[in-house]
N, C-alpha and C positions, 0 to 999 in steps of 0.2 A: 689345506692347512694340516700340518702333521698332527696336531692335537685334536682334530675333529673326531677321531674314533673314541678317545676318552671323553670328549664332550658328549657325543652321541650316547655313550654308555651311561653317563651321569644323568643326562636328560631323560633317557628311557627309564632309569630307576626313579627319577623324580615324578614319573607318571603314576607310580604306585599310590594307592589311596591314602596311605599314612604320610606321604611326602607333602610338606607345606611349602617348600621352596625348591627351586631348581637352580643349580649352581654348577659352573664348570670348573676348570683347574689352574690357570695361571693369571697373572695380573697385568694391568696396563701401567704405563709410566705415571706421570704426575697428573694434577687436576686439569691442566690445559689439554692433555691428550683425552681425558675423560670427557671434557666439554666437546672436543672434536668428534668423538664417537657418538655422543648424544645427538649432536647436530646432524651428523651423517645419517643416523637412524631416522631422524625427523624428516629429513629432506629426500633421502634416497631409498627408503624402504616403506613397506606398508604396515609396519608394526603398529602404528597408531590407529589403524582401521580395524584392528583385531576385535572381534566381538567380546565384550566383557572387560576390556581394558578400561580402567578408571583413573589411573594416575601414572606418572613417570617423573623421576627426579634423579639428579646427580648427587651422590652422597660423598662429600669431601672426606668424612672421617673413615670410610671404608674404601674409598676410591672405586666405587662401583655405581652402576646405574640400576635403579630399582624400578620395577614396574608393578603396579597393583592390578591384579586380574581377578575378576570375580568368579568365572566359571571354569570348570575342568576342561571343557571343549576349547574355550578361548585360550587357556594356558597351553594346551597341546598345540594349537595353531600358532601361538606366539613362539613357542620353542622351535617349531619348524622354520618360521621366518627368520629367527635369530641365527639358526644354524646355516641357513642359505645365505645370510649376510656375511658369514665368516668373521664374526667379531672375535676378538681375542678371548681366550679361555678365562673364566672367572670374572668377566666384566659385568655380567648381568645377574641380578637376583630377581626372581619372580615371587611375589607374595600374594596370598589369597586375601589378605586384609591390607587396607591402606595404612601406612605408617604415619605417625603424627608429623613427620618432616616432609611428607610428600607435597608437591605442588601439583595443581591440576594440569592436565594436558591442554594444549591449545584447542579451544572450542569445546572443552568438556565442562560439565557442570561440577561445581565443588561438592564434595560429599561431607 
């Protein structure tokens, strides 16, 4: 993907201690495409097995997928998995806290 170098740079910067979210740079189409990407990540990647992941959700208002991840090591591991999955830039937001709109992941306990 041509945008992977800018994605890598932003994700590397997001590893700095003061960074609370990791975000890349371009958008996906409509909500249906967002649902497709969410389902793809669910079925075809290991993002859901990342240590420290506590939630995942599709956000219609921002057209992004949000992941709640509790640990720095887990966040770093998840970023690597997302880069390997070659998802579109700006599709994923990683948060250290669970947002009020998050739904629990399949098999995860509600927080």
